[in-house]
Every structure is written in structure tokens, then in C-alpha cells.
N, C-alpha and C positions, 0 to 999 in steps of 0.2 A: 543830298547831293552838297549844301556850303561847305559842311563840315569837312566834306572831303579837297574838296579846292582849298579850303583855309588850312586842311592837313599838307595839300602837294606844296604850297606855298609857302610855308610853314618850313618843310623838312627836301622841299625841293627832289629832283632831279634824284638825289642822292636814299634819300626815305625812300623815297617807290622802289631802287634798285633792293635797297635791305631787306623792304619787306615781302618781293616777290623773289630774293634766294631766303627771307625766314618760312615764307611759306613752301619753300622745292621742298628745305631738311626736315620740314616739321613732314609732311609727305614722304617721305625718305623714310625716314622716323621712323611713319606709323606701318612704310613698307613691310622694311628691313623686321621690325617687331612682329610681324605676322611671320614673315619666312621661315627667321626660327622655331614660333610658336610650331609651324608646321612640318620640319624639323622635330623638335621637341615629340611629338607627337609621334613620328615614322619610328623615329630612335626607340620608346621607349614599347612602342609593337614591335620592332625588333627584338626587344631585350627578351620580352615578355615567349616570344615565339623562342627565341634560343634556350632559353632558362627549360623550357617545355624539352627542348630535344635534350640539352642536358639533363634532365630528371631523366626522363627516355634510358640513353644509354650511359647514367648511371647504375637506374632499376639491370637492364642488362648485364652488365659488369658484375655486379654483381649475386646477377643470379648465375653466370657464367664461372663464377667463384665459388660460390658451394657444389653448384655440379662438381668440377675438380675435386672438391674437398673430401664428400662422397665418392666420387671415383678412388680417390685414396686410401683412404680407409675402409673399400673390398678389396680393392687390390692388396692392400695389407693383412686383409684375414684370411683372402685365394695363397695367397706367399707362406702367412702359418699353415696352414693348412699343406700346404704341396713342402712345405721341410719334415713336416710332421710324417709324410705320407715317405716322404724320401729316404728319412731318418731310421722308420723298422723297413724299407725296403733292406740298407746295408747294414741295417744289425741282424737283417734273417740273413745277406753274404756271407758276412763274417761266421752263424752259423753255417753254412750252407760252405764255407771253405773251412772251418773246424773238423766239419765233418768228412772232408774229403783226405784231410791231408792225416787222420784216423786212416781210411780207408785204406789210403795207398802208401802208407806206414812211415809218410814223416813224418817227423818229431814237430811239436807244437812251439 
């Protein structure tokens, strides 16, 4: 208690006010650091959730892209088969047309 009185006598009211302000600033600094730590923890959890969501979306887009490529390949195969069938039909029509022209007496 004597040291407090000696210090108070040495520094006076200004020293007491400065000491209280320093103590308050120190408490505010600790509170702010704790607050920032909580915010960083929350943001870290958010980033983890978003990265998982983005990974899921990326996987889904890759699956859709692969499905479209497979569909295009099958469509090309079907289209080739249909073109071959049409070509055969046109060749048959050419033969039938030639036969009909000859039957009806037209010159080919």
C-alpha cells in the first residue's frame, strides 16, 4: 500500500489516468484479438465448406461433360448408319428409275 501511495504521490492524478487508460487499451486490445481470432476461425470453416461445394460442382460438371461427349459419339455413329441406309435407298431408286425409264421407252 505504501508503494501505491508513493507512486501516486510521484506521478499524481495524471499518472493514475494514464495507468487506467493503458489498462483499458490493453483490455480492448485483448478483446479485439479474441474477436479477430473468432472471425478467422469462422472464415476458415466457411472456406472449407465452400471448397467442398465447389469440388462437388466441379465433379458434377465433369460428369455432365463426359455424358455429352458420349452422347455426341453415339449420335455420330447413328448418323453414319442412317447416311449409309439413305445412300443404299438412293442407289436403289436410281436403279428403279433407270428400269422405269427403259420400260416406258424413255432414253436414259
